[in-house]
matplotlib code that plots the C-alpha trace (Angstrom):
import matplotlib.pyplot as plt

x = [0.0, 1.2, 2.2, 0.9, 4.1, 4.1, 0.5, -0.1, -1.7, 0.6, 1.4, 2.3, 3.9, 2.9, 6.0, 6.3, 2.6, 0.0, -1.1, 2.4, 3.2, -0.1, 0.3, 3.9, 3.2, 0.2, 1.1, 4.8, 4.9, 4.1, 1.2, 1.8, 0.7, -2.4, -2.2, -3.7, -7.4, -9.7, -11.2, -14.5, -14.8, -17.6, -17.2, -18.3, -15.9, -13.0, -13.8, -14.1, -10.7, -9.1, -10.6, -9.3, -5.8, -5.7, -7.2, -4.3, -1.8, -3.0, -4.0, -5.5, -8.1, -8.5, -11.7, -13.6, -12.6, -13.6, -17.0, -17.1, -16.4, -19.6, -21.6, -20.2, -21.0, -24.6, -24.7, -23.3, -26.0, -28.7, -27.6, -27.8, -31.3, -32.5, -31.2, -33.5, -36.6, -37.2, -34.9, -36.6, -40.1, -39.4, -37.8, -39.1, -37.0, -33.8, -35.0, -32.8, -34.1, -34.4, -35.9, -33.3, -35.2, -35.1, -34.0, -36.9, -39.4, -41.0, -39.2, -40.9, -42.3, -41.2, -37.6, -38.1, -38.5, -34.7, -34.0, -34.4, -31.7, -29.4, -30.0, -29.0, -25.7, -25.0, -26.0, -23.6, -20.7, -20.9, -19.3, -21.2, -23.1, -24.4, -25.3, -27.4, -29.0, -29.8, -31.6, -33.7, -34.6, -35.6, -38.1, -39.7, -41.2, -41.6, -43.5, -40.8, -38.2, -40.0, -40.3, -36.6, -35.6, -38.1, -36.7, -33.2, -34.4, -36.4, -33.6, -31.9, -29.7, -30.9, -30.2, -33.3, -31.1, -28.1, -24.8, -24.9, -26.5, -29.7, -27.9, -25.6, -28.4, -30.4, -27.4, -25.7, -29.0, -30.3, -26.9, -27.2, -30.7, -29.4, -26.4, -28.7, -31.0, -28.1, -26.4, -29.6, -29.9, -28.8, -28.9, -26.4, -25.7, -24.3, -23.4, -21.3, -19.6, -22.0, -20.9, -23.5, -23.9, -25.6, -27.7, -28.9, -28.0, -26.0, -22.6, -19.4, -17.8, -14.3, -12.2, -10.1, -7.1, -6.9, -3.9, -4.4, -1.4, 1.5, -0.8, -4.1, -7.8, -9.8, -13.2, -15.6, -17.5, -21.0, -21.4, -24.6, -25.1, -21.3, -21.6, -18.3, -18.0, -15.2, -14.4, -11.8, -8.5, -8.3, -11.8, -13.3, -16.3, -17.8, -17.9, -16.4, -13.2, -10.7, -7.8, -5.1, -3.4, -6.6, -6.7, -3.9, -3.2, -1.9, -0.3, 1.4, 4.4, 3.0, -0.3, 1.2, -1.7, -4.4, -4.5, -6.5, -7.7, -8.6, -10.3, -9.3, -12.4, -15.1, -12.8, -14.1, -12.0, -12.4, -9.9, -8.8, -7.2, -4.4, -4.5, -1.4, 0.5, -1.3, -3.1, -4.2, -6.2, -10.0, -10.9, -13.9, -11.9, -8.6, -10.4, -12.1, -8.9, -6.9, -8.3, -5.2, -5.7, -9.2, -8.0, -5.3, -7.6, -10.2, -7.5, -6.6, -10.1, -11.4, -14.8, -15.3, -17.6, -19.4, -18.7, -18.1, -20.3, -18.7, -19.5, -15.9]
y = [0.0, 3.5, 5.3, 8.7, 10.5, 8.9, 9.8, 11.1, 14.3, 17.3, 18.5, 22.2, 23.2, 26.8, 27.5, 31.0, 31.9, 33.3, 30.0, 29.2, 32.7, 33.0, 29.6, 30.2, 33.6, 32.6, 29.0, 29.1, 25.4, 22.1, 19.8, 18.2, 14.7, 14.6, 13.3, 9.9, 9.6, 7.0, 4.7, 5.1, 8.7, 9.1, 11.0, 14.3, 14.0, 13.2, 16.3, 18.5, 17.3, 17.8, 21.3, 22.3, 21.1, 22.7, 25.9, 26.1, 25.5, 27.7, 31.2, 31.9, 29.2, 29.7, 31.8, 29.7, 26.4, 27.7, 28.4, 25.0, 23.3, 24.9, 23.8, 20.3, 20.0, 21.0, 18.5, 15.7, 16.3, 16.6, 13.4, 11.5, 12.8, 12.0, 8.4, 8.1, 9.8, 11.2, 8.8, 5.8, 7.2, 7.4, 4.0, 1.9, 1.1, -0.4, -1.0, -0.6, 1.6, -0.3, 2.5, 4.0, 7.3, 7.6, 11.2, 12.0, 11.6, 14.8, 16.6, 16.0, 19.4, 18.5, 19.0, 22.7, 22.4, 22.4, 25.0, 27.9, 26.4, 26.2, 29.8, 30.6, 28.8, 30.9, 34.1, 33.4, 32.1, 33.0, 35.7, 39.0, 38.4, 35.1, 36.5, 39.1, 36.6, 34.3, 37.1, 37.9, 34.2, 34.0, 36.8, 34.9, 32.1, 28.4, 28.6, 30.5, 28.2, 25.1, 26.7, 27.5, 23.9, 22.4, 24.5, 23.1, 19.6, 19.4, 20.6, 17.9, 19.0, 22.6, 25.0, 26.2, 28.3, 30.4, 30.2, 32.3, 32.4, 30.6, 27.8, 27.5, 27.4, 24.8, 22.6, 22.7, 22.0, 19.2, 17.5, 15.2, 14.2, 13.3, 11.4, 9.5, 8.4, 7.4, 5.4, 3.3, 2.7, -0.4, 1.3, 0.1, 1.5, 0.0, 1.2, 4.3, 6.0, 8.9, 12.5, 13.5, 11.8, 8.4, 8.8, 12.4, 13.7, 16.6, 17.7, 16.4, 18.8, 17.4, 14.4, 12.0, 9.9, 6.8, 4.4, 1.5, -0.7, 1.5, 4.4, 6.0, 5.3, 8.5, 9.0, 11.9, 13.0, 14.4, 18.0, 17.2, 13.7, 13.0, 9.8, 8.7, 6.9, 5.8, 8.0, 7.7, 9.5, 11.5, 12.8, 16.1, 15.6, 18.8, 18.2, 14.7, 16.0, 13.1, 14.8, 14.8, 17.9, 19.8, 18.6, 20.3, 19.6, 22.4, 22.0, 24.2, 23.0, 23.9, 22.1, 19.2, 16.8, 19.0, 19.6, 21.8, 19.7, 22.1, 21.6, 23.9, 22.9, 24.0, 26.1, 24.4, 23.0, 20.6, 20.1, 16.7, 15.5, 13.1, 10.5, 8.9, 12.0, 12.5, 9.6, 11.7, 14.1, 14.3, 15.2, 17.4, 19.5, 19.6, 20.7, 23.5, 24.6, 25.0, 28.4, 29.7, 27.2, 28.4, 32.0, 31.0, 28.9, 31.6, 34.2, 32.0, 32.0, 28.7, 28.3, 25.8, 22.9, 23.2, 25.4, 23.6, 23.9, 27.2, 28.6, 28.6]
z = [0.0, -0.8, 2.3, 3.2, 2.3, -1.1, -2.0, -5.5, -4.2, -4.4, -0.8, -0.6, 2.7, 3.4, 5.5, 4.2, 4.0, 6.3, 8.0, 9.2, 10.4, 12.3, 13.9, 14.8, 16.3, 18.3, 19.3, 19.8, 20.4, 18.7, 19.6, 23.0, 24.0, 26.1, 29.6, 30.4, 29.6, 30.8, 28.2, 30.1, 29.0, 26.5, 23.2, 24.7, 27.5, 25.2, 23.1, 26.2, 27.5, 24.1, 23.7, 27.2, 26.3, 22.9, 24.3, 26.8, 24.1, 21.2, 22.2, 18.8, 19.5, 23.3, 23.2, 20.7, 22.4, 25.9, 24.4, 22.7, 26.1, 27.6, 24.5, 24.7, 28.4, 27.7, 24.8, 27.0, 29.6, 27.1, 25.3, 28.6, 29.3, 25.8, 26.2, 29.2, 27.9, 24.4, 22.6, 24.3, 23.7, 20.0, 19.5, 22.3, 25.3, 24.1, 20.6, 17.5, 14.8, 11.5, 9.5, 7.2, 7.3, 11.1, 11.0, 8.6, 11.5, 12.8, 15.5, 18.9, 20.2, 23.7, 22.8, 23.0, 26.8, 27.1, 24.4, 26.8, 29.0, 26.0, 25.3, 28.9, 28.4, 25.3, 27.0, 29.9, 27.9, 24.2, 22.2, 22.1, 18.8, 20.0, 23.4, 21.7, 19.3, 22.3, 24.1, 21.0, 20.5, 24.2, 23.7, 20.8, 23.0, 22.6, 19.3, 17.5, 19.0, 17.6, 14.2, 14.2, 15.2, 12.8, 9.9, 10.5, 11.2, 7.9, 5.7, 3.6, 0.7, 0.7, 3.5, 5.3, 7.6, 6.3, 8.2, 11.3, 14.8, 13.9, 12.3, 15.3, 17.8, 15.9, 15.0, 18.4, 20.3, 18.0, 17.5, 20.6, 19.5, 16.0, 17.4, 19.7, 16.9, 14.7, 17.5, 17.8, 14.1, 12.3, 8.9, 6.3, 2.9, -0.3, -3.8, -4.6, -1.7, -0.7, -0.8, 1.8, 5.2, 4.4, 7.5, 7.8, 4.3, 5.6, 4.2, 5.8, 8.1, 8.1, 7.0, 9.0, 8.0, 10.2, 10.2, 7.8, 7.0, 5.9, 5.0, 6.0, 5.2, 4.5, 5.9, 6.2, 9.3, 9.2, 10.2, 12.1, 13.3, 13.4, 11.4, 9.9, 6.5, 4.3, 1.3, -1.5, -0.9, -4.1, -4.7, -3.9, -1.6, -3.0, -6.8, -7.3, -9.0, -9.4, -11.1, -8.4, -10.0, -9.2, -5.6, -3.7, 0.0, 2.2, 5.6, 8.1, 10.0, 13.4, 12.6, 10.8, 11.6, 10.1, 6.4, 4.0, 1.1, -1.7, -5.0, -7.9, -9.9, -7.5, -5.2, -2.1, 0.7, 3.6, 6.5, 7.4, 10.7, 10.0, 12.8, 11.4, 12.5, 15.8, 17.3, 20.3, 18.2, 18.6, 14.9, 15.6, 18.1, 16.2, 13.1, 15.1, 16.7, 13.4, 12.7, 10.9, 8.2, 7.5, 7.4, 4.9, 2.7, 2.5, 1.6, -1.3, -2.6, -1.3, 0.3, 3.1, 2.1, 5.4, 8.4, 11.7, 14.8, 15.7, 12.3, 11.2]

ax = plt.figure().add_subplot(projection="3d")
ax.plot(x, y, z, "-o")
ax.set_aspect("equal")
plt.show()
């Protein structure tokens, strides 16, 4: 098998460009190994731990990661509650969902009962624009909250909500519910590798390279339900371009395990976390923390295929 360093994709090290300069100036140190973590930690706890460590390490990402930690803690608690109540009510206690359209079911109105608490979390911990948006949403009442959540829930390939505060509130609040439904589903897919999430039909939010033999296996991670599915190494997940000469990969020395995978056909990009270079990474968090790469990619005229939870 071809090793990662021998891949046919052209890798351009941006050692003299904006991403490296920003990362070097702000970080001043390479990725450090995390301290011992218990295997008993759930996925939310792992992300929280990683966000705290990267926030302490990279000053340019500290503020956004501190806010993410508060959001992830809410999501963790909400996910636990859903597993005991709403999730079981929808699927039957302990049942496995066999319906491949599980996420097409109507959104339960009772979910809005916790939305006000989420708005309070944002009001207390979020950046100024989100704090103001949270206050405005609170004034709208439960009916407007349910309309907002339903608008996001019912979108498939078209965007019902533009990027911004409303997309953030709906995506962050409903994510534990979507993850819970997916985790109880036995859905399988066959045929061509999907460009959208095979479960909820949303766009991928990032890629992952996981060790496989002497190289790495590429997969995509859903921007909403966090499903992960295998995807070909040299294909643009935005337009399907397969010409490796049009699919450059950009890295920065101080963020060696995160890469910008661009497409010169559709001018989109996605960031991929390379677990062959940092096995301690938590892909969702490490992608979020690598802000300088987003700034650099956008300066070069690329548009991100799908913004992450923090709207970056």
